[in-house]
Structures are given as structure tokens and as C-alpha cells.
Phi, psi and omega in degrees: 000139176227156177259132184239128174277129191225163163215111191252020178214091187229136176251131177265181182295359174282331178285129188296337182266005182261152180293151176295342179275357174282058174279160179301329180287320181290320177303305181301316179298316182291318179299321178298317179296335180270356177083022179273147181238355184214116183228154174230136170270119186234065179291157179300115169056028181202142170253021195294332178257016185291320184300310178304315181299318176297320178297312182291324175303312178304320183299330183256013178066026178254139173277118184256148173240136169281141179201187184205142166265101185275142169255117183283174178299335181275002183069030172261142179267132182228128178276134180237120183240149188227150180284341184215160176292327180301309182294320177305316181289332176290320176297313177309315181296316182297315183288326179294333180272357182225044181221143178293124183258121176220147189291139173281144175238093186303332176295342179253308188269330180116165180285152177233091193250134169269137181223164175260183179297345180257011178069019171282137177284122182257347178175175180222130179287117190286332186262135185295126186276355180283342190290152181284155172269178185273349186275140173288169178304314182289324175298311180301316179297315174300320179296317183296316185293323180296335177265007178082019180259190177223150185212151177201153180295139183271150177026067185291348179264014174250154181280320181289112173066015174277144183299323180291314177296325184285319186257351181082356180197175170263112186285149180289336178234137358292159183281070180298135178265346185221153171225154177248137172245146175274328179232119181293345179288350180262357186303308185297314182295317180292324181292321182290312188289327187244011171066050184257016188298337180262007180270145167290130179259127175240140177239116181229167194275331190059040190290129172250351181228147179304324184288342180280345178300132192280153176291167175291115181206285179296137185212162180223144172264124184232145175290108178238024185249130346297141192289136167202153179295323180296326178290319176297316178300317181291326178298320181293310180302316181295318181295317181296320181286336180276316184074210180257009178282000000 
């Protein structure tokens, strides 16, 4: 078992609301300076920069996970993580086929850039990535699990697209085993008010700027013996799907 300092909610320059300098290489470099060892890229409704992200994480000795911040049909944000690029891209394809497609207007919403490991722009996503998919919260959660991934509601302590603000409560179904907080100061009050004591609590930055990437603080103990990055990724997926039960 080893302890890993993490940030599992990060946006690259592919997300329209993120800075253009949030390239995978810059994210990995900043995270390394901050002492983080476990990262997930979770762009809005896309895994398009995940391959580059995994390459740059390896260069810094960081374990990277491909992921997505999905917007469900209810306009709830859900973090989706996958143990491999192959499964992430399969999920990406399914979401892209079940999402409202509307043209992005970069002058209003921001650029949506695909980049390589040297920060070269290799393309631009033409469809706005903020739009919701057709899957309900329960359907999306089931889809992620069926593909071997893990999912949990994002920033439940925020009004914008947080599950509690949207639904007015924390629902018994789907049976999420983990929840994400944007501010760790809210954990105790939300846990008491919404009966979250048996959920794994994750605190991540939801960084859209390099300076927002969190310092080494929140951490998880994961079974990584015999060590491999694949084992660490799978151990994290398993922990999230198990929760504290």
C-alpha cells in the first residue's frame, strides 16, 4: 500500500471554459511541482486530450487516468474515470453519439483545442462541449460501470450543476459510493445533512487554470504491489466503486 496525493478533476484547453495554457504538458508539469502523484483529466463531455495527457504524465512520473466530466440529461456534472485509454475512448464515442450538437462560438465560450505532448495545436472541437447528453444520471452511471470505469457526482457543494442543488437532495439511486467536494470545509456539514457517512469523500480542484491545481493535501492509500501504473489505476477504480462499505 502507498499513499498518493491526487487531483482527480482537471480541465485541459479542450474544455471551453479552461485557459488555453491548460495543456496536458503544463498540467503535468505544474502537478509535479506541487507534489501530486495521481491525476485525472476530466474535460467536459470529451476524452479527446486524454492520450496526450497520459503521455505527459508518464514523462513526469505521475500516474494519469483518462476521464470526463459528463453533463447528464438533468444538467448534473458527474466525474467519470477509466482504467485505460481504450475504455475511455469507447465511452467518449458513445457520449458523442448521444449529445446535443451545437456549434461552438469561441469568442463567447472559449477555444476547444486538441494538442500534442509538445503543446502544438492538432485540431479544434467544432461542437460546444458544455451541452448535456441524452443519458439520465442513472443511465450514465450504469454505462460507466458497464465499461469498467467508476463515476461519482462532481462538486456536490456547489450550486452550478451540483447534484444536491439540481435535485434538492442527495438521491438514494443511483447508489454512488463516492462523492466529490470542491471545498473540504464543507465535508462535515454536507455529510451530516445528506447522510453521506458511508461514501468515499474525494476533494479535487476542478482546475480550469494552472494556478487552481491543488497542492499536495488530499490523498488516498492504494494497493500498488507489485507496482505498475495499471495496478494503481485499477486500485483507484476499485476503491471508488467500493466506497467505505
